[in-house]
C-alpha positions as CSV (number, residue, x, y, z in Angstrom):
1,M,101.9,89.0,77.7
2,R,102.7,86.2,80.3
3,V,105.5,88.4,81.6
4,L,103.2,91.3,82.1
5,L,100.6,89.1,83.9
6,I,103.3,87.7,86.2
7,G,104.5,91.3,86.8
8,F,101.0,92.3,87.7
9,A,100.9,89.3,90.1
10,V,104.2,90.4,91.7
11,V,102.7,93.9,92.2
12,A,99.6,92.4,93.7
13,G,101.6,90.3,96.1
14,L,103.6,93.3,97.2
15,L,100.5,95.4,97.7
16,N,98.8,92.5,99.6
17,T,101.7,92.6,102.1
18,L,101.7,96.4,102.4
19,Q,97.9,96.3,102.8
20,T,98.3,94.2,105.9
21,G,100.3,97.0,107.6
22,A,97.9,99.7,106.3
23,N,94.9,97.7,107.6
24,A,96.5,97.1,111.0
25,T,97.3,100.8,111.3
26,L,93.8,101.7,110.3
27,N,92.5,99.4,113.0
28,K,94.7,100.9,115.6
29,G,93.7,104.4,114.7
30,L,90.0,103.7,114.6
31,G,90.0,101.2,117.5
32,A,87.3,99.2,115.9
33,P,88.3,96.2,113.8
34,V,84.9,95.8,112.0
35,W,84.8,99.5,111.1
36,A,88.4,99.3,109.8
37,A,87.4,96.4,107.7
38,A,84.3,98.2,106.5
39,A,86.5,101.2,105.5
40,V,88.8,98.9,103.5
41,G,85.7,97.3,101.9
42,A,84.3,100.6,100.9
43,A,87.6,101.7,99.3
44,T,87.7,98.4,97.5
45,C,84.2,98.8,96.2
46,V,84.7,102.4,95.0
47,T,88.0,101.5,93.3
48,T,86.6,98.5,91.6
49,L,83.5,100.3,90.4
50,V,85.6,103.2,89.0
51,A,87.8,100.6,87.2
52,A,84.7,98.8,85.8
53,L,83.1,102.0,84.6
54,A,86.4,103.1,82.9
55,V,86.7,99.7,81.2
56,T,83.1,99.9,80.1
57,L,83.5,103.5,78.7
58,V,86.7,102.6,76.9
59,T,85.9,99.2,75.5
60,G,82.1,98.8,75.9
61,Q,82.8,95.5,77.8
62,R,80.3,94.5,80.4
63,P,78.6,91.2,81.3
64,G,75.3,90.3,79.9
65,A,72.3,88.8,81.8
66,A,73.1,85.3,80.4
67,A,76.6,85.5,81.6
68,L,75.5,86.5,85.1
69,A,72.8,83.9,85.2
70,G,75.1,81.1,84.0
71,L,77.6,81.4,86.9
72,P,77.7,78.8,89.6
73,W,76.6,79.9,93.1
74,W,80.1,79.8,94.5
75,A,81.4,82.3,91.9
76,W,79.7,85.0,94.0
77,T,81.4,84.2,97.3
78,G,84.8,85.9,96.5
79,G,83.7,89.1,98.1
80,V,82.8,87.3,101.3
81,M,86.2,85.5,101.3
82,G,87.9,88.8,100.7
83,A,86.1,90.4,103.7
84,V,87.2,87.5,105.9
85,Y,90.8,88.1,104.8
86,V,90.5,91.8,105.5
87,L,89.1,91.1,109.0
88,A,92.0,88.8,109.6
89,T,94.4,91.5,108.7
90,V,92.9,93.9,111.2
91,L,92.4,91.4,114.0
92,V,95.5,89.1,113.7
93,A,98.4,90.7,111.8
94,D,99.4,93.3,114.3
95,K,99.3,90.7,117.1
96,V,101.5,88.1,115.4
97,G,103.6,90.3,113.2
98,A,103.7,90.8,109.4
99,A,106.0,87.9,108.7
100,V,104.0,85.3,110.6
101,F,100.7,86.6,109.3
102,M,101.8,86.8,105.7
103,G,103.8,83.6,106.0
104,V,100.8,81.6,107.3
105,T,98.3,83.1,104.8
106,V,100.7,82.6,101.8
107,T,101.6,79.0,102.9
108,V,98.0,78.0,103.4
109,A,97.2,79.6,100.0
110,I,100.0,77.6,98.3
111,V,99.0,74.3,99.9
112,T,95.3,75.0,99.1
113,S,96.3,75.9,95.5
114,L,98.2,72.6,95.1
115,V,95.1,70.7,96.0
116,M,92.9,72.9,93.8
117,D,95.3,72.4,90.8
118,H,95.7,68.7,91.4
119,F,91.9,68.0,91.4
120,G,90.9,70.9,89.0
121,L,88.7,72.5,91.6
122,L,86.7,75.7,91.2
123,G,87.3,75.8,87.5
124,F,91.1,75.5,87.4
125,E,92.8,73.2,84.9
126,I,94.3,70.1,86.4
127,H,98.0,70.3,87.2
128,K,99.0,67.1,89.0
129,A,100.8,67.5,92.3
130,G,103.9,65.5,91.6
131,L,106.7,64.9,94.1
132,A,108.4,68.3,93.4
133,R,105.2,70.3,94.0
134,I,104.5,68.3,97.2
135,A,108.0,68.9,98.4
136,G,107.6,72.6,97.7
137,G,104.5,72.7,99.8
138,I,106.2,70.9,102.6
139,L,109.1,73.3,102.4
140,M,106.6,76.2,102.6
141,V,105.1,74.7,105.8
142,A,108.6,74.1,107.3
143,G,109.6,77.7,106.4
144,I,106.7,79.3,108.1
145,G,107.4,77.0,111.1
146,L,110.9,78.5,111.3
147,I,109.6,82.1,110.9
148,A,107.0,81.6,113.6
149,A,109.4,79.9,116.0
150,F,112.1,82.6,115.7
């Protein structure tokens, strides 16, 4: 099961990178970054709703009122964060290039993840940031520095 989950993460990472190009092209074609982001958001909403309905029809799985009410306030902010990322893809990626854009966003994500893991933030289990993990984060920062410089 772990291999399948990691495989799904690999596909998501690939699609995330391809999405950057698709979003930038959409922005160029529409000439309006916010409308390009809105189109991406609408497609995301429809796709996710179809998947949720399919899962509900097949498994009967859906959240109850108690589950919804028991969530912390910040659990509802993921969509806003996703919208900011999509806006960044349409506003920034085409201007700095795919490698720099993805390199910066992935590097910042890795460094942020190290902090989240170390302190167990936002519901993650604690995974202490030892010397090797810190060195990996530093190498990520150095790597994107090289990519951006050349």
